[in-house]
MIDOSE-1310 file (N, C-alpha, C; in nm, 2 decimals, decimal comma, always signed):
residues 244
mlkk	+1,98/+0,62/-0,36/+2,09/+0,71/-0,34/+2,18/+0,68/-0,46; +2,22/+0,54/-0,49/+2,34/+0,52/-0,59/+2,29/+0,54/-0,74; +2,14/+0,53/-0,75/+2,09/+0,53/-0,88/+2,09/+0,70/-0,88; +2,06/+0,78/-0,83/+2,08/+0,92/-0,85/+2,23/+0,96/-0,87
ikkm	+2,31/+0,91/-0,80/+2,46/+0,92/-0,84/+2,49/+0,88/-0,96; +2,45/+0,75/-1,02/+2,49/+0,72/-1,13/+2,42/+0,80/-1,25; +2,29/+0,87/-1,24/+2,23/+0,93/-1,35/+2,28/+1,08/-1,34; +2,36/+1,13/-1,26/+2,43/+1,24/-1,26/+2,48/+1,28/-1,40
yphq	+2,46/+1,40/-1,44/+2,53/+1,46/-1,58/+2,68/+1,51/-1,55; +2,74/+1,54/-1,63/+2,88/+1,58/-1,61/+2,88/+1,71/-1,52; +2,78/+1,79/-1,56/+2,76/+1,93/-1,50/+2,75/+1,90/-1,35; +2,64/+1,82/-1,31/+2,62/+1,79/-1,17/+2,73/+1,72/-1,11
slma	+2,80/+1,64/-1,17/+2,92/+1,58/-1,10/+3,02/+1,66/-1,09; +3,06/+1,77/-1,17/+3,16/+1,86/-1,13/+3,12/+1,96/-1,03; +2,97/+2,00/-1,03/+2,94/+2,08/-0,89/+2,95/+1,99/-0,76; +2,91/+1,87/-0,79/+2,93/+1,80/-0,65/+3,08/+1,77/-0,60
ifii	+3,17/+1,77/-0,68/+3,31/+1,77/-0,67/+3,36/+1,90/-0,60; +3,29/+1,99/-0,66/+3,34/+2,14/-0,64/+3,30/+2,15/-0,47; +3,17/+2,11/-0,44/+3,12/+2,12/-0,31/+3,20/+2,04/-0,20; +3,24/+1,91/-0,24/+3,31/+1,81/-0,16/+3,45/+1,88/-0,15
glli	+3,52/+1,93/-0,25/+3,64/+2,01/-0,24/+3,66/+2,12/-0,13; +3,54/+2,22/-0,13/+3,51/+2,32/-0,06/+3,53/+2,26/+0,10; +3,46/+2,16/+0,13/+3,43/+2,09/+0,26/+3,59/+2,04/+0,31; +3,65/+1,98/+0,21/+3,79/+1,91/+0,23/+3,87/+2,04/+0,30
iags	+3,88/+2,13/+0,21/+3,96/+2,25/+0,23/+3,93/+2,34/+0,36; +3,78/+2,35/+0,40/+3,75/+2,41/+0,52/+3,79/+2,34/+0,63; +3,78/+2,17/+0,61/+3,79/+2,08/+0,73/+3,96/+2,11/+0,74; +4,06/+2,11/+0,66/+4,18/+2,11/+0,66/+4,23/+2,25/+0,75
fttq	+4,16/+2,36/+0,72/+4,18/+2,49/+0,79/+4,16/+2,50/+0,94; +4,02/+2,42/+0,95/+3,97/+2,38/+1,08/+4,04/+2,33/+1,17; +4,09/+2,21/+1,13/+4,19/+2,16/+1,22/+4,29/+2,21/+1,25; +4,35/+2,31/+1,15/+4,50/+2,38/+1,18/+4,47/+2,50/+1,28
yifn	+4,37/+2,60/+1,27/+4,35/+2,71/+1,34/+4,25/+2,72/+1,43; +4,17/+2,59/+1,44/+4,06/+2,59/+1,57/+4,11/+2,47/+1,63; +4,16/+2,37/+1,57/+4,19/+2,26/+1,69/+4,34/+2,24/+1,70; +4,43/+2,34/+1,65/+4,57/+2,35/+1,68/+4,64/+2,23/+1,63
vqpc	+4,62/+2,15/+1,51/+4,67/+2,07/+1,46/+4,76/+2,11/+1,35; +4,88/+2,13/+1,39/+4,97/+2,16/+1,27/+5,01/+2,09/+1,17; +4,99/+2,13/+1,04/+5,02/+2,02/+0,90/+5,16/+2,01/+0,89; +5,20/+1,88/+0,83/+5,35/+1,88/+0,80/+5,37/+1,89/+0,66
emcy	+5,47/+1,89/+0,61/+5,50/+1,89/+0,46/+5,40/+1,82/+0,37; +5,37/+1,67/+0,40/+5,31/+1,61/+0,31/+5,16/+1,65/+0,32; +5,11/+1,70/+0,45/+5,00/+1,75/+0,45/+4,95/+1,88/+0,38; +5,05/+1,96/+0,36/+5,06/+2,07/+0,28/+5,05/+2,02/+0,12
wqry	+5,10/+1,90/+0,09/+5,09/+1,87/-0,06/+4,95/+1,84/-0,06; +4,87/+1,75/+0,01/+4,76/+1,72/+0,00/+4,65/+1,80/+0,01; +4,67/+1,92/+0,09/+4,58/+2,06/+0,08/+4,61/+2,12/-0,06; +4,73/+2,14/-0,10/+4,74/+2,21/-0,23/+4,68/+2,14/-0,35
laia	+4,67/+2,00/-0,33/+4,60/+1,91/-0,44/+4,45/+1,93/-0,43; +4,40/+1,93/-0,33/+4,25/+1,94/-0,29/+4,21/+2,09/-0,35; +4,31/+2,20/-0,31/+4,28/+2,32/-0,38/+4,26/+2,30/-0,53; +4,36/+2,24/-0,59/+4,38/+2,24/-0,75/+4,24/+2,16/-0,80
mtvv	+4,21/+2,05/-0,72/+4,10/+1,97/-0,77/+3,96/+2,06/-0,75; +3,95/+2,15/-0,66/+3,84/+2,24/-0,63/+3,82/+2,35/-0,75; +3,94/+2,40/-0,79/+3,96/+2,50/-0,88/+3,92/+2,43/-1,01; +3,97/+2,34/-1,06/+3,94/+2,26/-1,16/+3,77/+2,25/-1,18
afig	+3,73/+2,19/-1,09/+3,59/+2,16/-1,07/+3,49/+2,26/-1,10; +3,54/+2,38/-1,03/+3,46/+2,51/-1,06/+3,48/+2,57/-1,20; +3,61/+2,55/-1,27/+3,61/+2,63/-1,42/+3,52/+2,52/-1,48; +3,52/+2,38/-1,46/+3,46/+2,29/-1,56/+3,30/+2,33/-1,56
tlfr	+3,26/+2,37/-1,43/+3,11/+2,42/-1,44/+3,08/+2,54/-1,55; +3,17/+2,61/-1,55/+3,16/+2,72/-1,64/+3,15/+2,70/-1,81; +3,19/+2,58/-1,86/+3,18/+2,53/-1,97/+3,06/+2,45/-2,00; +3,05/+2,41/-2,15/+2,94/+2,34/-2,18/+2,99/+2,25/-2,28
gkik	+2,91/+2,13/-2,31/+2,95/+2,02/-2,41/+3,07/+1,92/-2,35; +3,11/+1,85/-2,43/+3,20/+1,75/-2,41/+3,37/+1,80/-2,36; +3,36/+1,92/-2,35/+3,49/+1,97/-2,30/+3,47/+1,95/-2,13; +3,36/+1,92/-2,06/+3,36/+1,88/-1,93/+3,44/+1,75/-1,91
klfl	+3,43/+1,68/-2,01/+3,51/+1,53/-1,98/+3,64/+1,56/-1,99; +3,73/+1,66/-2,01/+3,85/+1,70/-1,99/+3,87/+1,74/-1,83; +3,78/+1,80/-1,79/+3,80/+1,86/-1,66/+3,78/+1,74/-1,55; +3,68/+1,64/-1,59/+3,69/+1,49/-1,52/+3,82/+1,44/-1,52
atit	+3,85/+1,42/-1,65/+4,02/+1,37/-1,64/+4,11/+1,41/-1,59; +4,11/+1,56/-1,57/+4,20/+1,63/-1,51/+4,19/+1,60/-1,35; +4,08/+1,63/-1,30/+4,03/+1,60/-1,17/+4,09/+1,44/-1,12; +4,04/+1,33/-1,22/+4,10/+1,20/-1,17/+4,25/+1,19/-1,15
litl	+4,32/+1,29/-1,24/+4,48/+1,28/-1,20/+4,51/+1,32/-1,09; +4,43/+1,45/-1,06/+4,47/+1,51/-0,92/+4,43/+1,44/-0,82; +4,34/+1,38/-0,83/+4,28/+1,29/-0,69/+4,37/+1,15/-0,67; +4,41/+1,11/-0,78/+4,51/+1,00/-0,78/+4,61/+1,03/-0,72
asfs	+4,68/+1,17/-0,76/+4,80/+1,18/-0,71/+4,79/+1,23/-0,54; +4,68/+1,30/-0,51/+4,66/+1,30/-0,35/+4,63/+1,19/-0,30; +4,57/+1,09/-0,35/+4,56/+0,92/-0,31/+4,70/+0,90/-0,29; +4,78/+0,91/-0,37/+4,91/+0,83/-0,35/+5,00/+0,92/-0,24
vglw	+4,99/+1,04/-0,24/+5,05/+1,10/-0,12/+5,00/+1,08/+0,02; +4,88/+1,06/+0,02/+4,82/+1,03/+0,14/+4,84/+0,87/+0,19; +4,85/+0,78/+0,08/+4,88/+0,65/+0,12/+5,02/+0,62/+0,16; +5,10/+0,72/+0,09/+5,25/+0,69/+0,14/+5,27/+0,75/+0,28
qsla	+5,19/+0,86/+0,31/+5,18/+0,91/+0,43/+5,13/+0,78/+0,56; +5,02/+0,74/+0,51/+4,96/+0,64/+0,60/+5,05/+0,53/+0,62; +5,13/+0,48/+0,52/+5,21/+0,36/+0,53/+5,33/+0,39/+0,62; +5,39/+0,52/+0,62/+5,49/+0,57/+0,68/+5,46/+0,59/+0,83
qrgf	+5,32/+0,63/+0,88/+5,30/+0,64/+1,01/+5,27/+0,51/+1,07; +5,28/+0,39/+0,98/+5,24/+0,28/+1,01/+5,39/+0,17/+1,04; +5,50/+0,24/+0,99/+5,64/+0,20/+1,00/+5,64/+0,11/+0,86; +5,55/+0,10/+0,77/+5,58/+0,01/+0,64/+5,69/+0,08/+0,55
velp	+5,69/+0,19/+0,52/+5,78/+0,27/+0,43/+5,85/+0,38/+0,50; +5,95/+0,41/+0,41/+6,02/+0,54/+0,48/+5,97/+0,68/+0,40; +5,97/+0,78/+0,47/+5,92/+0,91/+0,42/+6,01/+0,97/+0,32; +5,95/+1,05/+0,22/+6,05/+1,10/+0,14/+6,15/+1,21/+0,21
iacq	+6,26/+1,22/+0,10/+6,37/+1,31/+0,16/+6,33/+1,45/+0,22; +6,23/+1,50/+0,13/+6,18/+1,64/+0,17/+6,13/+1,62/+0,28; +6,07/+1,53/+0,34/+6,00/+1,52/+0,46/+6,05/+1,47/+0,59; +6,19/+1,40/+0,56/+6,26/+1,35/+0,67/+6,31/+1,49/+0,75
aqeq	+6,34/+1,42/+0,89/+6,37/+1,51/+0,99/+6,49/+1,62/+0,94; +6,48/+1,74/+0,98/+6,58/+1,85/+0,95/+6,70/+1,80/+1,04; +6,72/+1,75/+1,16/+6,82/+1,69/+1,26/+6,91/+1,61/+1,16; +6,84/+1,49/+1,11/+6,91/+1,40/+1,04/+6,98/+1,46/+0,92
aale	+6,92/+1,54/+0,85/+6,98/+1,60/+0,72/+7,10/+1,69/+0,74; +7,07/+1,76/+0,85/+7,18/+1,84/+0,89/+7,33/+1,75/+0,95; +7,31/+1,65/+1,01/+7,40/+1,58/+1,06/+7,49/+1,51/+0,94; +7,41/+1,50/+0,84/+7,47/+1,44/+0,70/+7,55/+1,50/+0,61
vsna	+7,54/+1,64/+0,65/+7,64/+1,75/+0,57/+7,77/+1,70/+0,58; +7,84/+1,72/+0,48/+7,98/+1,70/+0,46/+8,07/+1,84/+0,45; +8,01/+1,92/+0,39/+8,08/+2,06/+0,36/+8,09/+2,13/+0,49; +8,21/+2,20/+0,51/+8,23/+2,26/+0,64/+8,15/+2,39/+0,64
qaqv	+8,12/+2,47/+0,54/+8,00/+2,56/+0,55/+7,88/+2,53/+0,58; +7,87/+2,44/+0,51/+7,71/+2,37/+0,55/+7,72/+2,34/+0,70; +7,80/+2,26/+0,74/+7,83/+2,22/+0,87/+7,79/+2,33/+1,00; +7,85/+2,43/+0,95/+7,83/+2,55/+1,03/+7,70/+2,60/+1,05
esea	+7,62/+2,58/+0,90/+7,48/+2,63/+0,90/+7,40/+2,53/+0,94; +7,43/+2,42/+0,97/+7,37/+2,27/+1,04/+7,36/+2,31/+1,18; +7,49/+2,32/+1,23/+7,49/+2,37/+1,38/+7,40/+2,49/+1,42; +7,39/+2,59/+1,33/+7,30/+2,71/+1,38/+7,15/+2,65/+1,36
llad	+7,12/+2,56/+1,27/+6,97/+2,52/+1,26/+6,95/+2,42/+1,38; +7,05/+2,34/+1,45/+7,03/+2,24/+1,53/+7,02/+2,33/+1,67; +7,09/+2,44/+1,68/+7,07/+2,53/+1,80/+6,93/+2,58/+1,79; +6,88/+2,63/+1,67/+6,76/+2,67/+1,69/+6,64/+2,57/+1,69
lkan	+6,66/+2,46/+1,68/+6,58/+2,35/+1,68/+6,59/+2,33/+1,86; +6,70/+2,33/+1,89/+6,70/+2,29/+2,05/+6,63/+2,42/+2,14; +6,62/+2,52/+2,08/+6,57/+2,63/+2,15/+6,44/+2,66/+2,10; +6,37/+2,58/+2,02/+6,22/+2,56/+1,96/+6,18/+2,71/+1,89
kiey	+6,30/+2,74/+1,80/+6,27/+2,86/+1,74/+6,20/+2,82/+1,60; +6,27/+2,68/+1,56/+6,18/+2,65/+1,43/+6,10/+2,50/+1,48; +5,99/+2,51/+1,45/+5,91/+2,38/+1,48/+5,90/+2,29/+1,38; +5,93/+2,17/+1,41/+5,95/+2,07/+1,29/+5,82/+1,96/+1,33
idcs	+5,75/+1,94/+1,21/+5,63/+1,85/+1,22/+5,67/+1,72/+1,15; +5,67/+1,62/+1,24/+5,72/+1,50/+1,15/+5,59/+1,43/+1,06; +5,63/+1,38/+0,98/+5,51/+1,34/+0,87/+5,48/+1,20/+0,92; +5,55/+1,12/+0,99/+5,55/+0,99/+1,04/+5,45/+0,98/+1,15
kved	+5,43/+1,06/+1,24/+5,35/+1,06/+1,35/+5,22/+1,09/+1,32; +5,15/+1,01/+1,39/+4,99/+1,04/+1,39/+4,93/+1,16/+1,50; +4,87/+1,26/+1,42/+4,82/+1,36/+1,49/+4,76/+1,35/+1,61; +4,77/+1,43/+1,72/+4,71/+1,42/+1,84/+4,57/+1,50/+1,83
ffln	+4,48/+1,42/+1,77/+4,34/+1,46/+1,72/+4,24/+1,40/+1,77; +4,12/+1,44/+1,78/+3,99/+1,38/+1,87/+3,97/+1,25/+1,78; +3,97/+1,24/+1,66/+3,94/+1,14/+1,58/+4,04/+1,04/+1,60; +4,19/+1,06/+1,61/+4,30/+0,97/+1,66/+4,25/+0,89/+1,78
nmtk	+4,21/+0,99/+1,87/+4,19/+0,93/+2,00/+4,06/+0,84/+2,04; +3,97/+0,87/+1,96/+3,84/+0,80/+1,96/+3,85/+0,66/+1,91; +3,91/+0,67/+1,78/+3,97/+0,52/+1,69/+4,05/+0,44/+1,76; +4,12/+0,52/+1,85/+4,25/+0,45/+1,89/+4,19/+0,35/+2,01
elmg	+4,09/+0,41/+2,08/+4,04/+0,33/+2,21/+3,92/+0,23/+2,15; +3,85/+0,26/+2,04/+3,75/+0,18/+1,97/+3,83/+0,04/+1,92; +3,95/+0,07/+1,85/+4,03/-0,05/+1,79/+4,14/-0,12/+1,89; +4,17/-0,04/+1,98/+4,27/-0,10/+2,09/+4,41/-0,10/+2,03
teng	+4,45/+0,00/+1,94/+4,57/+0,00/+1,89/+4,64/+0,12/+1,93; +4,78/+0,13/+1,91/+4,87/+0,24/+1,96/+4,80/+0,36/+1,88; +4,79/+0,36/+1,75/+4,75/+0,46/+1,65/+4,64/+0,43/+1,60; +4,53/+0,54/+1,58/+4,39/+0,53/+1,53/+4,40/+0,57/+1,39
isla	+4,28/+0,65/+1,37/+4,28/+0,69/+1,22/+4,33/+0,83/+1,23; +4,42/+0,85/+1,12/+4,48/+0,98/+1,12/+4,42/+1,07/+1,00; +4,44/+1,20/+0,98/+4,38/+1,27/+0,88/+4,43/+1,19/+0,73; +4,56/+1,15/+0,73/+4,62/+1,11/+0,61/+4,51/+0,98/+0,56
nvnv	+4,48/+0,91/+0,66/+4,38/+0,81/+0,62/+4,25/+0,86/+0,58; +4,19/+0,96/+0,62/+4,08/+1,00/+0,56/+4,09/+1,05/+0,45; +4,18/+1,14/+0,42/+4,23/+1,19/+0,28/+4,25/+1,09/+0,17; +4,30/+0,96/+0,20/+4,31/+0,84/+0,14/+4,16/+0,79/+0,09
vlmf	+4,07/+0,78/+0,19/+3,94/+0,73/+0,17/+3,87/+0,83/+0,08; +3,86/+0,96/+0,11/+3,80/+1,06/+0,01/+3,84/+1,08/-0,11; +3,97/+1,08/-0,13/+4,03/+1,09/-0,27/+4,00/+0,95/-0,35; +4,01/+0,85/-0,29/+3,99/+0,74/-0,36/+3,83/+0,73/-0,42
fiai	+3,73/+0,77/-0,35/+3,62/+0,76/-0,38/+3,58/+0,87/-0,49; +3,65/+0,98/-0,47/+3,62/+1,10/-0,58/+3,70/+1,04/-0,70; +3,80/+0,98/-0,70/+3,87/+0,94/-0,85/+3,81/+0,86/-0,88; +3,72/+0,75/-0,84/+3,64/+0,64/-0,90/+3,53/+0,72/-0,94
fsfy	+3,47/+0,81/-0,89/+3,35/+0,88/-0,93/+3,36/+0,95/-1,05; +3,49/+1,02/-1,07/+3,51/+1,11/-1,16/+3,57/+1,01/-1,31; +3,63/+0,89/-1,27/+3,68/+0,83/-1,38/+3,55/+0,75/-1,43; +3,43/+0,73/-1,36/+3,32/+0,65/-1,40/+3,25/+0,76/-1,51
klff	+3,24/+0,87/-1,46/+3,16/+0,98/-1,53/+3,23/+1,01/-1,66; +3,37/+0,96/-1,68/+3,42/+0,99/-1,83/+3,36/+0,89/-1,92; +3,30/+0,78/-1,87/+3,24/+0,68/-1,97/+3,09/+0,68/-1,96; +3,03/+0,77/-1,90/+2,88/+0,78/-1,87/+2,82/+0,84/-1,98
kprk	+2,71/+0,79/-2,05/+2,64/+0,85/-2,14/+2,50/+0,89/-2,10; +2,50/+1,02/-2,07/+2,34/+1,05/-2,03/+2,22/+1,00/-2,09; +2,13/+0,96/-2,07/+1,98/+0,96/-2,16/+1,93/+1,08/-2,19; +1,90/+1,10/-2,31/+1,82/+1,22/-2,38/+1,70/+1,24/-2,29
rfrk	+1,66/+1,36/-2,25/+1,55/+1,39/-2,17/+1,43/+1,43/-2,25; +1,32/+1,35/-2,26/+1,21/+1,39/-2,34/+1,09/+1,44/-2,24; +1,02/+1,51/-2,34/+0,89/+1,59/-2,24/+0,79/+1,48/-2,22; +0,74/+1,48/-2,09/+0,64/+1,39/-2,06/+0,51/+1,42/-2,11
fnkr	+0,41/+1,33/-2,17/+0,30/+1,38/-2,21/+0,18/+1,36/-2,10; +0,11/+1,44/-2,12/+0,00/+1,46/-2,02/-0,10/+1,36/-2,05; -0,09/+1,24/-1,96/-0,20/+1,11/-2,05/-0,33/+1,15/-1,98; -0,33/+1,21/-1,87/-0,47/+1,22/-1,81/-0,55/+1,31/-1,90
hnhn	-0,50/+1,42/-1,94/-0,57/+1,53/-2,03/-0,61/+1,45/-2,15; -0,53/+1,35/-2,20/-0,56/+1,28/-2,34/-0,67/+1,17/-2,32; -0,65/+1,12/-2,19/-0,76/+1,01/-2,14/-0,89/+1,06/-2,14; -0,90/+1,20/-2,08/-1,04/+1,26/-2,06/-1,09/+1,30/-2,21
hkhk	-0,99/+1,33/-2,29/-1,04/+1,40/-2,39/-1,11/+1,27/-2,50; -1,02/+1,17/-2,49/-1,08/+1,04/-2,57/-1,21/+1,00/-2,52; -1,25/+1,02/-2,40/-1,38/+0,93/-2,36/-1,48/+1,05/-2,36; -1,46/+1,18/-2,35/-1,55/+1,29/-2,32/-1,60/+1,35/-2,46
hkhg	-1,52/+1,35/-2,56/-1,55/+1,41/-2,67/-1,54/+1,32/-2,81; -1,60/+1,38/-2,87/-1,63/+1,29/-3,04/-1,48/+1,29/-3,09; -1,48/+1,24/-3,22/-1,36/+1,22/-3,29/-1,33/+1,37/-3,35; -1,43/+1,43/-3,40/-1,40/+1,56/-3,47/-1,36/+1,65/-3,36
nnrn	-1,42/+1,65/-3,25/-1,37/+1,75/-3,13/-1,21/+1,72/-3,10; -1,20/+1,60/-3,10/-1,04/+1,55/-3,07/-0,95/+1,59/-3,16; -1,00/+1,60/-3,31/-0,92/+1,68/-3,42/-0,91/+1,81/-3,39; -0,99/+1,87/-3,34/-0,98/+2,01/-3,32/-0,90/+2,05/-3,20
nhnr	-0,92/+1,97/-3,07/-0,85/+1,98/-2,97/-0,69/+1,95/-3,02; -0,67/+1,85/-3,10/-0,52/+1,84/-3,11/-0,47/+1,94/-3,18; -0,53/+2,01/-3,28/-0,48/+2,13/-3,35/-0,48/+2,25/-3,25; -0,57/+2,24/-3,16/-0,58/+2,36/-3,06/-0,43/+2,35/-2,96
ryrg	-0,41/+2,22/-2,93/-0,29/+2,20/-2,84/-0,16/+2,24/-2,90; -0,14/+2,23/-3,05/-0,03/+2,25/-3,11/-0,03/+2,42/-3,15; -0,12/+2,49/-3,08/-0,10/+2,61/-3,14/+0,00/+2,70/-3,13; +0,06/+2,78/-3,22/+0,16/+2,84/-3,20/+0,26/+2,83/-3,31
sgyn	+0,27/+2,74/-3,39/+0,36/+2,68/-3,48/+0,28/+2,71/-3,62; +0,38/+2,76/-3,71/+0,33/+2,77/-3,86/+0,28/+2,66/-3,94; +0,30/+2,52/-3,89/+0,25/+2,42/-3,96/+0,12/+2,40/-3,91; +0,11/+2,41/-3,81/-0,05/+2,39/-3,74/-0,13/+2,51/-3,76
rsnn	-0,10/+2,61/-3,80/-0,18/+2,71/-3,83/-0,20/+2,70/-3,98; -0,12/+2,64/-4,06/-0,18/+2,61/-4,19/-0,27/+2,50/-4,18; -0,26/+2,39/-4,11/-0,36/+2,28/-4,11/-0,49/+2,34/-4,07; -0,50/+2,44/-3,97/-0,61/+2,49/-3,92/-0,69/+2,57/-4,02
rnnr	-0,62/+2,64/-4,10/-0,66/+2,71/-4,23/-0,72/+2,63/-4,33; -0,64/+2,51/-4,36/-0,68/+2,42/-4,44/-0,81/+2,35/-4,39; -0,83/+2,32/-4,27/-0,95/+2,26/-4,22/-1,08/+2,36/-4,22; -1,05/+2,50/-4,22/-1,16/+2,58/-4,22/-1,20/+2,59/-4,36
rynn	-1,11/+2,61/-4,47/-1,16/+2,60/-4,63/-1,23/+2,47/-4,65; -1,17/+2,37/-4,59/-1,24/+2,25/-4,62/-1,38/+2,25/-4,57; -1,42/+2,28/-4,44/-1,54/+2,28/-4,38/-1,62/+2,38/-4,44; -1,58/+2,51/-4,51/-1,66/+2,61/-4,57/-1,69/+2,56/-4,71
nrns	-1,58/+2,48/-4,78/-1,62/+2,44/-4,91/-1,73/+2,34/-4,91; -1,72/+2,25/-4,79/-1,83/+2,15/-4,78/-1,96/+2,19/-4,72; -1,97/+2,28/-4,64/-2,11/+2,36/-4,62/-2,17/+2,43/-4,73; -2,05/+2,49/-4,81/-2,13/+2,56/-4,94/-2,19/+2,48/-5,05
senn	-2,12/+2,35/-5,05/-2,16/+2,23/-5,14/-2,30/+2,17/-5,10; -2,32/+2,15/-4,96/-2,43/+2,08/-4,91/-2,55/+2,19/-4,94; -2,52/+2,33/-4,91/-2,63/+2,40/-4,94/-2,70/+2,42/-5,07; -2,60/+2,41/-5,17/-2,62/+2,40/-5,31/-2,71/+2,29/-5,34
C-alpha cells in the first residue's frame, strides 16, 4: 500500500486529495444535520479550509505539466492552516490554551464593554441569550458525539476524541503527503517488450525468418518500409545474378 502511494503521480495525488476532501465535507455536514452536532466558530473555519482544499485539488486535476506542483504547494499551505486551527481548538478543549477573541463567549465580551450605547446592546444580547433566542456554541467544549462517548469509555477520561482531534490527524497526513509529492520525481514509463513472443521466434525460426519477422513487427513506419523495399531489391538482384 505504501509503495503504491509513493509511486502515485501528481495527477493521481490531486485526485486522491479531492476524494478525501469530499469525504471530509460530507462528514461535517452529516454530523451537523443528521447527528445534530452544531459546529462552533472554529469548526466553521476548518470546514471552509477543507472546502478550499477540495476546490484547489479539483482545479489542479484539470491542468497538465509542472503546474500541478503549484496546486500541491497550495494544498500544503491550506492543510497546515487547518491543522493549526484544529490543534488550537484541541488544546483549548483540554485547557492548555485560551480560545481566540472571536471564539470567546459572547456573555464575557458583552460584560467588558465600557461604552454606554454598547452597554445597552450588550444587555439586549444577554436577554436574548437567557431567552435561548441566540444559541452560542462554546469552542472549548467537546461535542456530545458517539465518537467522544466511545473513546471516553475506552480511555477512562472525562473527554474523548473530538472532531477537532480527527481534523488534526487528517490534515497532518494530507500535508505530509502533498509536501512529499512536491519533490517526487516519477519514473518514465516504458513499453514492456513481449519476451514470450521473441523467445518462441528465436527457437522456432531461422535467422532469415527472424529478420523478416522483425521487419514485419515494425510495419507502419516509413523507415521500416524503406528497409523492406531495400531487402526486396537486394533479394531480386541476388536471384537474378545467381540465375545468370
